[in-house]
C-alpha positions as CSV (number, residue, x, y, z in Angstrom):
1,M,0.0,0.0,0.0
2,R,1.5,3.3,-1.1
3,V,-1.2,5.7,0.3
4,A,-2.8,4.4,3.4
5,P,-6.4,5.4,4.4
6,L,-6.4,8.5,6.7
7,P,-6.6,7.3,10.3
8,A,-9.8,8.1,12.2
9,D,-8.1,10.5,14.6
10,Q,-7.0,12.6,11.6
11,W,-10.5,13.1,10.2
12,D,-10.7,16.8,10.8
13,E,-12.8,19.8,9.7
14,A,-11.1,19.9,6.3
15,V,-12.1,16.3,5.7
16,D,-15.7,16.9,6.9
17,K,-15.9,20.0,4.7
18,A,-14.7,18.0,1.6
19,L,-17.4,15.4,2.1
20,S,-20.2,17.6,3.3
21,G,-23.1,18.0,0.9
22,L,-21.8,14.9,-0.9
23,M,-22.2,12.3,1.8
24,P,-24.6,12.2,4.8
25,A,-23.0,13.0,8.1
26,E,-23.3,9.5,9.3
27,M,-21.2,8.3,6.4
28,R,-18.4,10.8,6.9
29,N,-16.2,8.6,9.0
30,P,-13.6,6.1,8.1
31,D,-15.6,3.1,9.5
32,V,-18.4,3.7,7.1
33,A,-16.9,5.6,4.2
34,G,-14.6,2.8,3.1
35,N,-11.0,2.5,2.2
36,L,-11.2,4.5,-1.1
37,V,-12.8,7.6,0.5
38,A,-10.6,7.2,3.5
39,T,-7.6,7.3,1.2
40,L,-8.8,10.1,-1.1
41,V,-9.5,12.4,1.9
42,R,-5.7,12.7,2.4
43,H,-6.2,15.4,-0.2
44,P,-9.5,17.0,0.7
45,K,-9.8,19.6,-2.1
46,L,-9.1,16.9,-4.7
47,T,-11.5,14.6,-3.0
48,R,-14.4,17.1,-3.1
49,S,-13.8,17.9,-6.8
50,F,-13.4,14.3,-7.9
51,L,-16.4,13.1,-5.9
52,R,-18.7,15.8,-7.3
53,F,-17.8,14.6,-10.8
54,N,-18.0,11.0,-9.9
55,F,-21.4,11.4,-8.2
56,H,-22.7,13.1,-11.3
57,L,-21.8,10.0,-13.3
58,L,-23.4,7.8,-10.6
59,Y,-26.6,9.7,-9.8
60,G,-27.1,12.5,-12.5
61,S,-26.0,10.8,-15.7
62,T,-28.3,10.3,-18.7
63,L,-26.7,6.9,-19.2
64,P,-28.9,4.0,-18.0
65,E,-27.5,2.4,-14.8
66,R,-27.2,-0.9,-16.4
67,L,-25.0,0.4,-19.2
68,R,-22.9,2.4,-16.7
69,E,-22.3,-0.7,-14.6
70,L,-21.5,-2.7,-17.7
71,A,-18.8,-0.1,-18.6
72,V,-17.5,0.2,-15.1
73,L,-17.1,-3.6,-14.7
74,R,-15.3,-3.8,-18.0
75,I,-12.9,-1.0,-16.9
76,A,-12.3,-2.8,-13.6
77,H,-11.6,-6.0,-15.3
78,V,-9.2,-4.7,-18.0
79,S,-7.5,-2.5,-15.3
80,N,-7.2,-5.4,-12.9
81,C,-8.8,-3.2,-10.3
82,E,-10.2,-5.6,-7.6
83,Y,-11.5,-2.8,-5.5
84,E,-13.6,-1.3,-8.3
85,W,-14.7,-4.8,-9.4
86,R,-15.9,-5.8,-6.0
87,H,-17.9,-2.6,-5.4
88,H,-19.6,-2.6,-8.8
89,V,-20.6,-6.3,-9.1
90,G,-23.3,-5.7,-6.5
91,M,-24.3,-2.4,-8.2
92,G,-24.4,-4.2,-11.5
93,R,-26.7,-6.8,-10.2
94,E,-29.0,-4.2,-8.7
95,A,-29.0,-2.5,-12.2
96,G,-30.1,-5.7,-13.9
97,L,-26.8,-7.5,-14.9
98,T,-27.0,-11.2,-14.4
99,D,-24.1,-13.4,-13.4
100,E,-23.9,-14.6,-17.0
101,I,-23.6,-11.1,-18.3
102,I,-21.0,-10.2,-15.6
103,D,-19.0,-13.3,-16.6
104,G,-19.2,-12.3,-20.2
105,I,-17.7,-8.9,-19.3
106,T,-14.5,-10.6,-18.3
107,R,-14.2,-12.1,-21.7
108,G,-15.4,-9.0,-23.6
109,E,-18.5,-10.8,-24.8
110,A,-22.1,-9.6,-24.8
111,A,-25.3,-10.9,-26.1
112,D,-26.6,-7.8,-27.9
113,D,-25.3,-5.0,-30.1
114,L,-25.5,-2.2,-27.6
115,D,-23.7,-4.2,-24.8
116,R,-21.0,-5.3,-27.3
117,A,-20.5,-1.7,-28.4
118,V,-20.2,-0.5,-24.8
119,L,-17.6,-3.1,-24.0
120,T,-15.7,-2.3,-27.2
121,A,-15.8,1.4,-26.4
122,V,-14.2,0.7,-23.0
123,D,-11.5,-1.4,-24.7
124,E,-10.8,1.2,-27.4
125,L,-10.7,4.2,-25.0
126,Q,-8.4,2.3,-22.6
127,K,-6.1,1.3,-25.5
128,D,-6.2,4.2,-27.9
129,A,-8.0,7.0,-26.1
130,V,-10.6,7.2,-28.9
131,V,-13.8,5.4,-29.8
132,S,-13.6,4.2,-33.4
133,D,-16.1,5.3,-36.0
134,A,-17.6,1.8,-36.2
135,T,-18.2,1.7,-32.4
136,W,-19.5,5.2,-32.3
137,T,-22.0,4.4,-35.0
138,A,-23.1,1.3,-33.1
139,L,-23.5,3.3,-29.9
140,S,-25.3,6.1,-31.7
141,A,-28.0,3.7,-32.9
142,H,-29.1,3.3,-29.3
143,L,-27.9,6.4,-27.3
144,D,-28.5,10.1,-27.8
145,E,-25.7,12.7,-27.8
146,R,-25.8,13.3,-24.0
147,Q,-25.8,9.6,-23.3
148,L,-22.8,9.2,-25.6
149,M,-21.0,12.0,-23.8
150,D,-21.8,10.5,-20.4
151,L,-20.6,7.1,-21.5
152,V,-17.2,8.5,-22.6
153,F,-16.8,10.5,-19.3
154,T,-17.9,7.4,-17.3
155,I,-15.3,5.3,-19.0
156,G,-12.6,8.0,-18.5
157,C,-13.5,8.7,-14.9
158,Y,-13.6,5.1,-13.8
159,G,-10.5,4.4,-15.8
160,A,-8.7,7.2,-13.9
161,L,-10.1,5.9,-10.6
162,A,-8.9,2.4,-11.3
163,M,-5.4,3.8,-12.0
164,A,-5.5,5.7,-8.7
165,I,-6.8,2.7,-6.7
166,N,-4.2,0.4,-8.2
167,T,-1.3,2.9,-7.8
168,F,-2.2,3.9,-4.3
169,G,-2.8,0.2,-3.3
170,V,-6.3,0.7,-2.0
171,Q,-7.5,-2.5,-0.5
172,P,-11.0,-3.9,-1.0
173,D,-13.3,-3.2,2.0
174,A,-14.1,-6.1,4.3
175,N,-17.8,-5.9,3.5
176,T,-17.4,-6.4,-0.3
177,D,-17.1,-10.0,-1.2
178,A,-17.9,-10.2,-5.0
179,E,-15.0,-12.1,-6.4
180,R,-14.2,-12.7,-10.1
């Protein structure tokens, strides 16, 4: 672990301010917030800015939850980010992804055109930082302009988050048990 979670006795006013308005008061402590937030709050201003953006993608995006979770799980898989994978398997199931679909994500396989295009978009953005014309056309057959924009930013945000998690050495929380 390169960047350890901030110890509970160091959660000060700056940390509370960084998380206020984003998380309920009862979640603004290291026991409930989890290892990722407890690590990020070592840099309160960055945490606040990042979480605002991330929460838009989670709660304000035009992208359907199911597609968001499909993309996030593919990112977690190709980035080998166990923390992200464990957190989003449950969210994916809640959004309608079956175990069969989740298993297919690990192989880059999907049963329908839109799901295949989302997985391909993740792979292309992770590899080349651009969605190909063919993939864009396939996505455009199902998603409007704002959804396409939200998809690209979701892939970029969760790709960056996976990089940070992997680089900092953030360990999966004890209460997440979704394994690959």
